[in-house]
C-alpha positions in Angstrom: 25.5 -27.7 15.4 26.9 -26.6 11.9 30.1 -25.0 11.1 31.8 -24.0 7.8 35.3 -22.6 7.3 36.2 -21.4 3.9 34.2 -24.1 2.2 34.9 -24.2 -1.4 33.9 -26.4 -4.5 35.5 -26.2 -7.9 34.9 -28.2 -11.1 37.9 -27.4 -13.2 37.7 -23.6 -14.0 34.3 -23.2 -12.6 34.1 -22.3 -8.9 30.8 -23.3 -7.6 31.2 -22.4 -3.9 33.8 -20.0 -3.1 35.2 -19.7 0.4 31.9 -19.8 2.5 32.0 -19.3 6.3 28.9 -19.5 8.5 27.6 -21.4 11.7 24.2 -22.6 12.7 23.4 -22.6 16.3 20.8 -25.1 18.0 17.2 -24.3 17.4 17.9 -22.1 14.5 16.0 -22.3 11.2 18.6 -21.1 8.6 17.3 -20.0 5.1 20.0 -20.5 2.4 18.8 -18.2 -0.2 20.0 -17.5 -3.8 19.1 -17.6 -7.3 19.3 -20.8 -9.4 22.9 -21.9 -10.0 24.3 -19.8 -7.0 25.8 -22.8 -5.3 23.1 -23.6 -2.8 22.7 -27.2 -3.7 26.4 -27.8 -3.9 26.7 -26.5 -0.5 24.0 -28.7 0.9 25.7 -31.7 -0.8 28.9 -30.9 0.9 27.3 -30.5 4.4 25.6 -33.8 3.9 28.8 -35.5 2.8 27.4 -36.4 -0.8 30.4 -34.6 -2.4 33.8 -33.6 -1.0 34.9 -30.0 -0.7 37.8 -28.8 -2.9 39.1 -26.8 0.2 38.0 -25.6 3.4 36.0 -27.7 6.0 32.5 -28.4 7.4 31.6 -30.0 10.6 28.1 -31.3 11.8 27.6 -31.5 15.7 31.5 -31.3 15.8 32.2 -34.1 13.4 34.1 -33.1 10.3 32.2 -34.3 7.1 35.3 -35.6 5.5 37.3 -36.8 8.5 34.3 -38.4 10.3 31.8 -38.9 7.5 29.7 -41.5 9.3 29.6 -39.8 12.6 28.4 -36.6 10.8 25.9 -38.4 8.6 24.3 -39.9 11.8 23.5 -36.5 13.0 21.9 -35.5 9.7 18.4 -35.8 8.0 18.9 -34.8 4.4 16.1 -34.0 1.8 17.6 -33.6 -1.5 16.2 -31.2 -4.1 13.3 -33.1 -5.8 12.8 -35.5 -2.9 14.1 -38.6 -4.9 13.2 -42.0 -3.6 12.7 -45.5 -5.2 9.3 -45.2 -6.9 8.8 -49.1 -7.2 8.8 -49.4 -3.5 5.7 -49.1 -1.4 5.9 -46.5 1.4 6.1 -49.0 4.3 9.0 -51.0 2.5 10.9 -47.8 1.9 10.7 -46.6 5.2 11.6 -50.0 6.6 14.6 -49.9 4.3 15.7 -46.5 5.6 15.5 -47.9 9.1 17.8 -50.7 8.2 20.3 -48.5 6.6 20.4 -46.6 9.9 20.8 -49.9 11.7 17.8 -48.7 14.0 17.0 -51.2 16.9 13.7 -52.9 16.7 12.0 -51.1 19.6 13.3 -47.7 18.7 12.5 -48.1 14.9 8.9 -49.2 15.8 8.4 -46.2 18.0 9.9 -43.9 15.5 8.0 -45.3 12.6 4.6 -44.7 14.4 5.6 -41.3 15.3 6.9 -40.2 11.8 3.9 -41.9 10.0 1.6 -40.1 12.4 3.2 -36.6 12.1 3.4 -36.7 8.4 -0.1 -38.4 7.9 1.1 -41.3 5.9 -1.0 -44.1 7.3 -3.4 -43.9 4.3 -0.6 -44.5 1.8 1.8 -47.0 3.5 0.7 -49.8 1.1 0.9 -47.6 -2.0 3.8 -47.6 -4.6 5.8 -44.4 -4.3 5.6 -43.6 -7.9 1.8 -43.6 -7.7 1.6 -40.9 -5.0 1.0 -37.2 -5.5 4.0 -34.7 -5.5 2.7 -33.7 -2.0 2.8 -37.1 -0.6 6.2 -37.9 -2.3 7.7 -34.9 -0.6 6.2 -36.1 2.7 7.6 -39.6 2.3 11.1 -38.2 1.5 10.8 -36.0 4.8 9.8 -39.0 6.6 12.8 -41.0 5.5 15.0 -37.9 6.5 13.8 -37.7 10.1 13.0 -41.4 10.8 16.4 -41.7 12.8 15.6 -38.7 14.8 18.7 -36.6 13.7 19.3 -33.2 15.5 20.2 -31.5 12.1 17.9 -31.3 9.0 19.2 -30.1 5.7 16.1 -29.6 3.4 16.9 -28.7 -0.2 13.9 -26.8 -1.9 11.4 -28.5 0.4 8.2 -26.9 -1.2 9.4 -26.4 -4.7 6.6 -27.4 -7.0 3.9 -27.9 -4.5 0.5 -26.4 -4.7 -0.4 -23.7 -2.1 -2.2 -26.3 0.2 0.7 -28.6 0.0 3.2 -25.8 0.7 1.1 -24.9 3.7 1.2 -28.4 5.2 5.0 -28.9 4.5 5.7 -25.5 6.1 3.6 -26.4 9.2 5.6 -29.6 9.5 8.7 -27.8 9.4 7.9 -25.2 12.0 6.7 -28.1 14.3 10.2 -29.9 13.9 12.1 -26.6 14.4 11.3 -26.7 18.1 13.6 -29.9 18.4 16.1 -29.5 15.7 18.7 -27.2 13.8 17.3 -26.7 10.2 18.8 -25.5 7.1 16.4 -24.8 4.3 18.1 -24.1 0.9 15.5 -22.1 -1.3 15.1 -19.5 -4.1 11.7 -18.7 -2.8 11.5 -15.6 -0.8 8.3 -16.2 1.0 9.9 -19.2 2.5 12.3 -17.3 4.4 9.6 -15.0 5.7 7.4 -18.0 6.7 10.0 -20.3 8.3 13.3 -18.8 9.0 14.9 -17.1 12.0 18.0 -16.2 9.9 18.8 -16.1 6.3 22.1 -16.3 4.2 22.1 -14.9 0.6 24.6 -16.5 -1.7 25.2 -15.6 -5.4 27.8 -17.1 -7.6 29.2 -19.2 -4.9 29.9 -16.3 -2.5 28.2 -15.4 0.7 26.6 -12.1 0.1 24.6 -11.4 3.4 23.9 -13.1 6.6 21.2 -11.5 8.9 17.7 -12.2 10.2 14.8 -11.6 7.9 14.0 -8.4 9.6 17.4 -7.1 9.4 17.5 -7.8 5.6 14.1 -6.0 5.3 15.7 -2.9 7.0 18.3 -3.0 4.1 15.6 -2.5 1.5 15.1 1.0 -0.1 11.3 0.4 0.8 11.9 0.2 4.6 10.0 3.1 6.1 8.3 3.8 2.8 4.6 4.6 2.7 2.1 2.5 0.6 -1.3 3.9 -0.2 -4.2 3.3 -2.4 -5.3 6.3 -4.4 -8.1 7.0 -6.9 -6.4 9.7 -8.9 -2.6 8.6 -9.1 -1.7 11.5 -11.4 -2.9 14.1 -8.8 -1.4 12.1 -6.0 2.1 11.9 -7.6 2.0 15.6 -8.6 1.2 16.4 -4.8 3.7 14.2 -3.4 6.9 14.4 -5.8 7.7 18.0 -4.8 7.9 17.3 -1.0 11.4 17.7 0.5 11.0 14.5 2.7 10.2 12.5 -0.5 12.9 10.7 -2.7 10.6 9.2 -5.1 7.0 8.0 -5.7 6.5 4.7 -7.6 3.4 3.0 -8.9 2.8 -0.6 -7.7 2.0 -3.2 -10.5 -1.7 -3.1 -9.6 -2.0 0.5 -10.7 -4.1 1.6 -7.8 -1.5 2.1 -5.1 1.7 4.2 -4.8 4.7 3.8 -2.8 6.4 6.8 -1.4 10.0 6.5 -0.6 11.5 8.8 2.0 14.3 11.3 1.0 17.0 13.1 2.7 14.6 15.4 4.2 12.7 12.9 6.2 12.8 12.9 10.0 15.5 10.4 11.0 14.7 10.8 14.7 11.3 9.3 14.3 10.2 5.7 14.0 10.9 4.6 10.4 8.2 5.9 8.3 5.9 7.5 10.8 7.0 11.1 10.2 6.7 10.6 6.5 3.2 9.0 6.9 2.2 12.2 8.9 3.7 14.4 6.3 2.0 12.5 3.4 -1.4 12.6 5.1 -1.1 16.5 5.8 0.0 17.0 2.2 -2.8 14.9 0.3 -5.5 16.3 2.9 -4.5 20.0 2.2 -4.7 19.6 -1.5 -8.0 17.4 -1.3 -6.5 14.3 -2.7 -8.3 11.3 -1.7 -6.4 8.2 -0.5 -7.0 5.1 1.7 -5.1 2.2 3.4 -1.9 3.9 4.1 0.7 1.9 5.8 4.4 1.9 6.7 6.5 -0.7 4.8 8.8 -3.0 6.7 11.0 -3.4 3.6 10.9 -6.0 0.8 13.0 -9.1 0.7 12.8 -9.2 -3.0 14.5 -5.7 -3.3 17.3 -6.8 -0.9 17.7 -10.2 -2.9 18.0 -8.3 -6.3 20.3 -5.8 -5.1 22.6 -8.4 -3.6 22.4 -10.9 -6.5 22.5 -8.5 -9.4 25.4 -6.6 -7.8 27.3 -9.8 -7.6 26.5 -10.9 -11.1 27.5 -7.5 -12.4 30.8 -7.8 -10.5 
């Protein structure tokens, strides 16, 4: 559905995107993840045909975005960063304008209008000016404009940025619902977005692709994969008991102060399920020394840890 080959964008001496290769299959929700200024929005704009690449290529549903821009854009629903629209227009008029721009035939546009308004719960604001709407409703209106022509590919740039928790929940639910029918790329710097929505994630930093994997695969790259998190009453006694163990590499305090994280060392049992042998060893050690603990659990790994390792390494390089 989406294919890039050595896609690059340069502005004079600045390289915003540097030779990115990736493909997105039907039904995938790809998280395009990176720090601010990494090149995410520039890549999304090239995919959407808003700006031309300096070199390399991108195609949507088999249509090259430069050689066949109209065919490619017919396949795309694009939600730009900030969800821009025409604030002086009323919601119904704005969506009618979008339908006209796509040359939608009357029977189809009427059916799609009703479907989209219902799915995004816009009936109550159809006659309001867009600039009078809350940020959550403005985001919904922009999303409605992106999907009105029923495209097979959605490009969503920071779809929940700036929304409150309730609004984020609603937009994420909508994206999950739409993912059953479409291929979706979500550009974001919010790590929880990847865990909540994506089947796969790409990490980009300084315009370069640094990782391409499922969220679970990225978590397994974390130094916390297989670590043990536990609540303790006496952190000093617990650390003293655990730091001398052969199977323990490090013991770290969480920001809350009442939890410790025990990271496996070279002496940990690699043949067991990740973290299980360490959990049993930690339990035996603390019980033998009479150190109380509770709520011990094996960590899957932390995306923020992997994200920092990938993006800070690239920045330092």
